[in-house]
N, C-alpha and C positions, 0 to 999 in steps of 0.2 A: 385765066390770066388776061390782064388788060393788054390790048395791042395799041392803045392810044396814049401817047406821051403828052404830059401837060407842059413840058418845057420848064418846069420848076425843079430846082435843085435843093436837096436837103442834106444836112450833115448831122449824123448822130455821133456824139462824143461820149465815150465811156472809158473810165480810167482803171477800174479794178479787175476787169476780165477781158480777154480778147473775144472776138466773134470768130467762128460761130459757137464757141464754148458758152458764151452768155446767151442762154436760150431766149430770155425775154427780148433782148436787144435784137437778136437775129430774126426772131419771128416778126418784130416790128419792122425791121428793114425789108423783109420780104413782103409784108403787107403794103408798105409804101411803094415798093417796086410794082406790085400788082395794080396799085392805084394810079400808076402812070408817072410817078416822080423819078427823077434821077437821084439815086441814093448813094451816099458815101458814108463810111463809118471810120472814125478815128479811134484806135484802141491800142493797148500795149502789145508788144510782141512777147512771146513766151517760148520755152523750149518745144512745146507741143505745136505752137503756131508761130514759127520764126520768120515767115516771109514778110518783108516790109511793105510789099504791095501785091495785091492780087485781086482778081474779079471772080466772084462766085455768084451764080444765079443772077447775074446782072447787077450785083451790088459791088461797088468799088471799095475795097478795104485798104486803109492806110494804117500800118502798125508802126509803132515807135519803140525804141529801147527804153528800159528803165534801169537806173543804176543799181537797184536792189529791190527785194520784196520786203517792205518795211513792216516792223512790228512795234518798235519803240517810238516815242514822240519825235525825237530828232530824225529818226529814220523816215517817218512819215513826211516831215518837212522837206527832206531831200527828195523823196519820191515825188511828192506833189509839185515841187518847184520844177523838177525835170519834166514831169508830165505837162505842166502848163506851157513850158517852152515849146515842146514838140507839138502840142495841140495848136498853139498860135501859128507855128511854122507851117503845119499841114493845112490849117484853115486858109492861110494865104495862098498856098499852092493850089488848093481846090478852087478857090475863088478865081484865080487866074485862068484855070482850065475850063471850068463849067459854071462859075458863079455860085453864090450862096444865098438862097432865099430864106431858108429856115435852119437854125442851129438848135438841136435838141441835146441838152446836157443831162446825162444820167449820173446821179451821185451814187456812192461817195467819190470824191469829197464835194462839198458845197462851194467849190472855188472855180469851177469851169466857167462861170459867168465872166471871170476876168479875161479869159481868152476870147470870149464872145463879144466883149464890149466894143472893140474897133469895128466889128461887122454890124453891130446894132446901129452904130453911128452912121454906117453906110446904107442903112435901110433894111437889113435882115431882121427877121422875126426870131424870137427866142422862146423855146419851150423847155420847161424844167420837168424832167421825168424823175420823180422822187422815189428811188428804190429803197432808201434807208433813212432813218432819223439819225443824222450824224451826231447831234449832241448826246442823245441817249446811247448811241453806239460807243462814243468815247467813255461815257460813264460806266457802261458795261465792261469795257476793256480794262479800264484803269481803276475802277472801284471808287471814284470820287468825281466831283465836279471841278471846282477851281477855275482859274483864269481861262484855260483853254476851252473848257465847256462853254463859257459865256462868249468867247470869241467865235466858237462854232455856231452859237445861237445867232450872232450878228451876221456871220456868213450865210446862214440859212435864210435870214430875213432879207438880206441883200439879193440873194438868188430869187426869192419870191418876188421882190420888187422889180427886178429886171425882166421877169417872165411875162410874155404876152398871154401864155396859157400854161397851166400847171397840170401835169398828169401824176397821179399818185398810185401806189401799188395796191392800196385797199381803201376802204371807206374810213377806217380809223385815221390813216394818214391824211385823208381829205379833210376830216374834222380839224386836224391840227393845222393844216394850211389855212383853213377859214379862221380859226381862233388865234393862235399865236402868230400866224403868217399874215393875217389881215387881208387875205386874197378874197375877191368877190366870188360868190358861189358860182356864177355863170362862167368863171374862168378856170374852174377846177373840175377835172374829170378823173374818176377812179377807173383804172384799167388793170384787171387782175392778170397774173402771169400764168394763165392756164396753158397746158401743152396743146400744140396743134395736132392735127390728125396723123402726122407722121411719127408721133411718139409711140413707142411700143405699148400696146394695151391688151386687155383681156385676161392678164394674169398668167402665171405659170401653169402648165398642165399638171394634173395630179400624178405623183410618182412616189415610189417607195425608195428611201435611201436612209442611210444611217444617220447622217448629220443634217441639222437644220442650218439654213443660211440666214444670218441676221445682216441685212443690207443697209448701207448708207450711201446716198447719192447727193453730192453737193460740194460746196466750197469748204476748204479746211483752213479756217481762220481762228484766231484766238477766241472769238465770240461764238463760234459755231458748235462748241461742245464736243468736238471729236476726242479731246482728252478725256472727257467724261465717258465717252463710249469705251475707251480703253479701260478706264476704271470699272465700268460696268462689266466688261469681259473678265477682269480680274475677280470681281465679286462672284460671278457665275462659276468660275473655275475654282477659286480658292476658298470661298465662303460657302457657296451652295454645292460645291463638288460636282458640277455639271460640265462635262466635256463633249456632250452630244450635239455640238454645233461648231460653226466657224463664222467669223465676222468678215464681211466683204465691204471694203471702203473704196468707193469710186469717186475720185475727185482729187483736187490739188489745191494748194494755197500756201500762204506764208507760214502756217503752223505745221505743215506736213512733217518736216524734219523733227520737230520737237515731239510730236505725238508718236512717231516711229521710235524715237529714243525712249519715250515713256513706256511704250509696249515692251521694249527690250528690258528696261529697268524693272518692270513689274513681272517679268518672266511670262508674258502671254503673247510674245511675237509669233509663236507658232500657231496661234488661234486666229490671227488677223492677217488678211491679205490687203495690201494697199496697191491699187492698180494705177493711180494717177488718173488724169482726164481720159475718157474714152468717148468715142463717137461711132455713129453708123452701126454696122452689123456687129462689131465687137462689143459696143455698149449694149445692144439688144440682147446678145447672147449672155452677157453677165447679168443683166436685169432679170432675165428669165429664171435665174437660179434663186432669186430672193424668195424666202418664205415669210419673212417679217421685215417690215421697213422701220428703221430706227430714226427718230428725230431727237437727237441728244441735246439740242439747244437748251441751255439752262434757263431757269426763271430769272428774269431781270427786267427793268423797265423798257428796254429795247425789244427783246425777244417777245415780250408779252403782247406787243402791238404788231408784230411782223406776220405777214402772210407767207409762210415758208413754201418755196417752190416744191420742196419734198412732199408736202401734203398732196399737191395736185398730181405729182408724178407717181407716188405710191398708189394713189387711188386709181390712176389710169392703168397701173399694172394689176389692179384687183387683188392687192395683198393687204392683210391687216397691218395696222400701224401702232407702234408704241411711242409715246411722247410724254413729256412733262405737261401738266395741266395749264398751259398758257392760254390766255383769254382768246386770242385770235385763232390759235390752233384748234381749240375746242369748238369754236364757232364754225370753222370750216370742216373739221373732221366729223363732228357729231359722234354717232354710234359706230363709226368705222374705227375709232381709236380705242386703245387700251391705255389708260393714263396712270403714270407713276403716282403712288400715294404720298410721296414726299419729294424733296428738292435735291436729293443727292443721287449719284450714279447707282448706288446700290438699289434704290427704289426703282430706277429705270430697269435694272437687271431683273428684279423680281417681277415686274410687269411683263417683261419678255418671257421669263420662265413660265409664268402662268399661261401664256399663249402656247408655248412649246408643249406643255403638258396636257392641254385640253384641245383635242382635235375638233370637237363640236364648236368651241368658242372661236377657233381659228377660221372655220368655215363660215360661221355667222358674221364675223367681222370682215372677212374677205368679200362676202356678198354685199355687205354694207358699203365697203369701199368702192366696189364696182358700181353700185347704184349712185353713190356720191359723185363718181366721175362723170355721170351723164349731165350734171349741172355745170361741169367745168369745161365750157366750150369756148375755145379761142376765137372762133369766127365772129361771135358776137362782140367780144372784146376788141377784135381788130376793127370792126366797123366803128366803134366808139373812138378808138385810137386815131384812125385815119380821118374821122370826122373832126378831130381837133385840128389836124393839118388843114382840112377844108376851111375851117373858120379862120385860121391864120392867113391863108392864102386867098380867101374869098372865092374858093371853088364851089360850084354847085354840087349838091349831094351826089348826083349820078356820076359826076366825074371824080368826086373825092373818094368814092369806093365802088369799083366796078366788079369786084369779085363777090358774087351773090350766092356762093355755094354753102351757105350757112346751114347748120343742122337745125331741126325744129327746136323752138324754145323749150327748155326744161327747167322747171322751178327748182330753186335750191331746196333740198330736203330739210326737214326739221333739224336744226343744229344743236338741239339739246342732247348732251351726252348723258348716258345712264349713270 
């Protein structure tokens, strides 16, 4: 840990998840704190993280209420309007107390630049951390483009234009920032959301038991395919007549209530356990039960370009992974994945069943996942990430990142899936 403070203050603004539940944002905040910056995070409050203000590991967290967890278009308008009001209010509060040198906006939505504009006029720097492609996300949720899609394209372009630096979640997003965003290459840095060394790793110990555990870890939104996971469970139980398993869903989100209702309507609620968000030792204990990691995100133009955090987390656990054959998912997983042969939940279920029935295949893909995880090293990404702040603030490299406990460089394995 760095003991030297830079005297610089940065604020990370994230709207769709609180910290520390948002692993990417929390790891970023800790990396900046190690680098000597005063770090504040503005995020929503949730039932799992209700405190409106707290300090964790030296990071000051400001949470704000939201009127609802939106799903429809008008609901999103209300949610985002409320969030912008609170973000602006809290940015002024932080500026009065400790100043604001850098504002980092984490989408979705691509509207946080509006809250940042007054501070940019006062000399603050602005970093856009692009977690999602919001126009494609809208298309995936509502099945069409239309006026709102193009308004989102405009909001994305304005966010790019306001940003002094752009951070993207993968190289595909970086290419989009360069092409449709018109951002200069030297201003765009891809930073992958690899887990840090505190994430449980090594995989579950071999054990004999009656039932397999099909695990899911992540957000439960309309675009995340957890409804498809429920349908896959239905396919296993009622079509393939397999009950030698249970599904464990770790996470929360606006679609949780609807997927619970779907499980009940399809008469598979006894096969699925929904835990909500977990952390610490409780999370680790649940993850250790996973035999197979599920990535049910369905094929669409958004998911095809996404680097799913679940890929990195399942590989860190050393477990085989079942997913749809999405372009970015296949590139990252390679031979650690077993891919559905079609685009419907039944295909995902059949891929999981193939793993459950073949012990040798499970062992082979688990070892491939473990090897894959060696390339997913957050410390290298953290150096790139904090280097972006160094550029924004004009800090020398030695000051911009003082935590040198990086693992040796490990090349990305061959990404071609069999």
